[in-house]
N, C-alpha and C positions, 0 to 999 in steps of 0.2 A: 352852868354857873359855877358849880363847885370846882370843875377843872380849871376854869379861867382864874378864879380868885386864888386858889391854892398855888397854881403855877406862877402867879404874879405876886407872891409873897404876902398874901392876906388870908391865911387859913382861919383866923379868928372870926372874921366877918362871915366867911362861908359857914362856919359852925353856928354863929348867931342866927343867920338866915334860916338854916335847916331846923334849928331848935324852935325858932319863932313859928315856922310853918307847922311843925308838929303840935306845939302848944295851942295855937289858934284852932287847928283842926279838932283837937281833943275838947277844947272849951266849947266850940260851936256844937259838937256832937252831944256833949253832956247837957247843955242848956236846951238845945232844940228837941232832943229825944226824951230826956228825963222829965223836963219841966213843962214843955209845950207839946209833947207827943206829936211831933211833926213828921216822923217816919223817915224813910230812906232818902227823901228829897233833901232834907237838911243835912244829912250825912254827906251827900254828894257836894252840896254847897260848901260845907266845911272844908272838904278836900281842896276844892278850887280856890276858895278864899284864902286858905293857908298858903297855897302856892303863890298867889298874887302878893301877899304880904312879904313872902320870901324874896320875890322878884324885886320889889321896891327897896328892900334892904340891900340886895346885891348892887343896885344902882349907885349906892353911896360910894362904892369902890371906884367907879369910873369918873367921878368928879374931880379927883386929885390929879394934879399935873405931873407928879413924880411916878405915876403908874405907867408900866409898859402898855397895858391895855386901858385905854381911856376913850372918852367920847370926843372925837375931833372931826373936822371936815375931811372927807377923803381927798387925798392928793396922790393919786396913783402914778408910779413911775413906770418906765418901759419894762423893767425886769421884775416888777411886782407880780406875785401869784394871782391868778384869776379866781373868780368865785368858786368854780368847780374844784380847783386845787385846794382851796381853803376848807371846803365842806367835805371833801372826799375822805379824810382820815376818820371822820365821825359817822360815815355812811353805814358801816357795819353795825354799830350799836343801834342806830336809828332803825335800821331794817330789822334787827333782832326784836325790838319792842313791838313793831308793827306786826311781825309774824307771830309773836306770842299771843297778841290779842286775837288774831285770826284763829289760832289753834284752840283757844278757849271757847270761841263761838262754835267751832266744829265739835269739840268735846261735849259741850252741853247739849247740842242738837242730837247727838247719838245717845246720850244718857236719857234724855227725855223720851226719845223714841222707844228705848228698851225698858225703862223702869219708871216712867212718869215723874211725878214730883219727888219720889224717893231717890231717883237718879240725880235730880238737882241738889238734893241734900248731900249726896256723895260728892258732887262736883264742888259745892260750896266749901266743904271741909277740905277737900283735896286742894282747892285753890289757896286756902289759908296756909296749908302745909308748904305748898310750892312757893308762896310768897315769903315765908320764913327762910326757906332754903335759898331763895333768890337774894335776900338781904345778906345772908352769910356769904354766899358765893361772890356777890358784887363787892362786899367789903374785902374779900380775899384777893380778887382779881383786878379791881380798878387800878391799883398802883402800877400794874404791869404796863399800861399804856403810857403813862407819863415817864416812868423811869426807863423803860425800853426805848422810848423815843429819844430821850436825852443821850443814852449810851449809843444808840444808832447814829445820832447826829455827830458824835465825836469819834465814830468808827471804833468803838471799844467792844470787841467780841467777848472779852472776859466779863465785862459789865452786863452784857445781854444774857450770858449764861447764868450769872449770879442772880439776876432778876427772876429768871425762870425757876431756878432751883429754890430760892427763898420763898417765892410765892406758892409753889407746890407744897412745900413743907408747912408754911403758915396756914394755907387754906385747908390742908388735910387735918391739921390740929383743930382748927375751928369747926370743921364739919363732923369730926368723929363723934362727939357726944350726941348730936342730933341724929346721926345715922344709926347709932346703937339703939336709940330710943324708938325711932320710927320703923326700923327693920326688925329689931329684936322683940319689941313690945308694942306692936301696932294697936292692940286691944285697948291700950290706955286712952287713945284719942277719942273713941266714941264715948267712953266713960267721962272724959273731961268735958265734952260738949253736952252731957246728960241726954243722950239720944235714947229714945224708947222704941223707935221703928225697927221691927225685927229684920227687915230687908237690909237696912243700913248697917245694923249691928253685925250681920253675917258677911256682908260684901265689902264693907269699908276696909277692914284690915288687909285684905288681899290687894286692894287698890293702893293702900299706903305703901306696901312693900314694893309694888311696881314703881310708884312715884319716887321712892328712895333710890332705887337703881337708876332711874332717869336722871335724878338730880346729881348723882355722883358723876355720870357721864357728862351732864351739863356743865359741871365744874371744869372738867378737862377741856371741853369744846370752847367754853367761854374764855378760858385762859389762852387758848391758841388763837381765837378770833381777835382778842385784844392785842396779842403779841403781833399778829399779822398787820392789824390796823396801824400799829405804832412803827412798823418797819417798812411802810410803803408797799404792802402786799394786800391792799384793801380788796382787790378783785377776787383773790382766792378766799378771803374771809366771807365776802358777800355770796360767792358761789356755794360755799359750804352751808350757809344759812338757808339759801334757796333749796338745796337738796334736803335739808332737815325739814323745812316747812312744807314742801310739796309732799314729802312722805307722810308727815303728820296730818295733813289735810285729806289725803287720799286713803291712807291705810285704815282709819277707823271704819269707813264704809265697807272696805273690802274684807275686813276681819269681823264685821258685825255678826255674820251668820255663825262663824266658828266660836267666837268668844263672848258674844252678847254684850252685856254692860261693861265687861272688862276690856273690850276692844280699844277704847281711847288710851288706856294706860299702857297696853302692850304696844300700841302704835307709837307712843312717845319713846319707849325704850328702843324700838327698832330705828326710829328716825334719828335719835341722838347717836346711836351706834353707827349708822350709815355716815353721819356727818363726821364722827371721829375717825372712821376708816379713811374717808376722803382726805382729811387733814393730815393723817399720818403717812399716807401714801404719796401725797403731792408735796408735802413739806417735811421731808425726812430730817432736816436740820433741827427740828423741834427737840429731838431726843438728846442732842449734843449738850453735855454738861449736866444732865439731870441725875444720872446714876452716880457718876464720878465727876467731880468738879474739875474743869480744865482751865488753867491760866493760859489761854491761847495766845494772846498778843501782848502780855505784860512783860516788859523787859526789866523793870525795876519797881518795887513797891515798898514804901516805908512810911513813917509818920511820926508824930510826936509834937512837942512844944517847939515853936519856931525860935530856937536859940542858936547861937554861933556854933555850938558843939554839934547840934543836929544837922544844920545846913552844911557844915564841912563834911560830915559823913555822907550826905546826899551828893554833894559835888564830886567827892572822890568815887562814889559808886557809879555815877553816870559818865565819868570821863572815859570809861571803857566802851560805852555805848556811843557817845557823841563826839568824843575827842576833846582836847584841851580847850580849843577856842570856843566851841559851842557851849561847853560846860561853864566856862567863865561868863559867857553871855547870860546864861541862866542865873548865875550868882548875882551879876550886876543889875540886870534888867528886871528879874522876877523877885529874887529873895531880899536883896538889900533894901529896896524901897519899902517893903513891909517891916523889916527889922528896924529900920532907922526912922520910921514914922514917929513924930512927936507924941509922947504919951502912949506909945504902943505897948500893950501888955505882952511880956515875953512868955506868959503861960497860954498864949493862943494855941489851941490844939489844931493840928493840920494832918492831912494825908498828902503824900508826895508820890506821884506815879509817872512812869515813863512807858508809853504805848507805841507799838508798831502798828500804824493805821493801814487801812485797806489799800491806799495808794502808795504804800511803802514809805511814807513820810514818818517822822518820829514826833510824837506829841509829849511834851512835859507838862504835867498838870498838878497844880497845888489847890487843895480844897480846904475851906475852913468856914467857921460861923461868922457871917459878915457883921453881926451885932457887936463883936469885939474888935472890929477893925477900925483903926483911926484914920485910914485913908479915905478921901472923898473920890470914889471911883464911879465912872460912867458904866452902868450895867446894861447897855443896849447892844453889846457886841453880838454879831451873828457869824455863821460859818464863813460868809464871804469876807469878813474882816480879818480872817486868819492869814497874815502875811509871813513869809519866811523869816524866822528869827525875831519876830516882834511879839510883844505881850498883848493879849486880849483878855478882857474881864467880862464875866457874865454871872448871873445869879439864877439858880433853879431850886425850887422847893426849899428856900431858906438857906441854901449853901452857896457861898461864893466860889467861883471857879476861875483861877488865873492860869492861862495856858500859853505855851509857846510851841509853834510848829517849825520843825526843821525838815525841809524838803529833801527827798532822796529820789534818784532815778530808779525806775523799775516798773513792772507791769502791775496794773490794777487787779486786785483779787477780791471778788465779791464775797461777802459773808455767807 
């Protein structure tokens, strides 16, 4: 739901839905447990009921006719994608959550066998820590799929590199404080939970350190899986998840005699490491642009207020790339209609980019905030609408994209 609403220009409703779900869940838990003493059953009900409330709030988005995603009667055309093609990009993430649930079942089974109810205490606290890490990692890596898919669609290798680089930096900053806490001072966790079981007090800090290493690896593998899913490499993403999960299910039992109640945590480290090795060896392009940023296919990059002074500078800059005739076409078809719109604010901030695409064509792209645009533009353009020398308009994550494609002869070079 979040993905659909955000990509369709309605992030506020997505936020309201998520917030409502959380508040309803908390309210039901407090009332049911504190005042009516209803136990774990009411907690589970609160979670489900909160999600149902969120779902009905999301439905408000689809009743408006100006939405790209709305409830309509299916009218499939011959070249429309099939059901498999539609759900395939999300298969990696769905598989990830199914396999995580399976891993938790195996983990708890081994801990109960080795340490009884004390083992379950360890598992409960470990699951809490992993959940916090998962929230941070998801926050850091989720934008990868949407932004990478957009840049992949416009064949913008520099944009893809930029997404990877920024997300690694932002995710690392978000993870650092919690990593320092859980790896450097794991003894704080049992004290926070007010645990008095000697077994848990002695064994939990070791488990927490293993979990910290696992979640650092999980950050990298999740980043790569989301990137693959966004760039039509779902099969590799799914295979890496299968490798990780098969290892996680089998290894705790194989390591049980050697490491006893620590075997689930060690198994998780090994499983994530195997998945990361598979991803790095089969998808070597991952490392491109991470250490040193590369402007691979950008021929021109500028921006600023859309004034006559700036646009003249842009046109002069792209004449070397496109030639006089095509540069003038950009001026007349792309820039003039925006500048000359009645009531158009000249302080409209823009970015202006010229890209060399995979098929050797040249893309001229202008981006800006559509809320300040006085033009009434149809925002339903797709890749198929890009015709040589014609202007297409689209909107993604609240940013308007005006684009012109100029075809060139040459071999197709895959990213």
